[in-house]
N, C-alpha and C positions, 0 to 999 in steps of 0.2 A: 503494500499499500505506499503510495507516495507521500502521505501525509504522516506515517510512521516514519519514513526515510528522513522527512523534512525535520520532525522532533528529535530524531537521533542526531542528525547535524547541528541542530541548534543546542543540545545537549552537549556535545562535543565543543562547539564554539564557546558556550558558556563556561567550559571548564577551562578552556585554553585562554580566555581573558580574565580569569578570576584574579581579582586584585588590581586589575588594569582597565576596569570599566570606565574610568574617566579620562582614559588616554585618547589622544586624538587619533582616528584611524586616517591611514593616508588615501582615502578616497574621497571624492567629491560625490554628494548625493545629486542623481540627475536631475530631480525635479526642484530642489530647494536652492542647489548650486552653492552649497557650502559643505564643510567637512564636518562630519558627525563624530561623536567619541565611539568606542568600540563598544559600549553599552548601550549607546543610542542606536548603533546598527542592528545589534543584536534585537532589541524591542522593535525596531522597524520591521525586521524579518517575519517576527510573530504577527505584528499586524497585518502585514503584508498577505500572509498565509491565511488570515482570519478574513480579510475583504474576499478574497478569493472563494472561500468556503461559502461565504454569504451570497456571494453572485451565482454560485452552483446551486445553492438552497433554493433561490429566487427562480431560476430557470426550471428547476425540478418542479417547483409549486405551480408554475407558470404551465407547465406541460401537463401537470395532473387536472388543472381546471379546463383544459382543452382548448 
């Protein structure tokens, strides 16, 4: 399951950045055009997954209503 794979990846990333959550990450966020901290990137990934899950849920609900 892809969600499980994403969760495992996020858990590994969280372990890797433990103690460095407030350190700047060398990547610019493509939408806000600024650098996030390591912890902010991790939170963003979680929110990003949730947004896609909500989109899928909405599509399934629309399909069920016909």
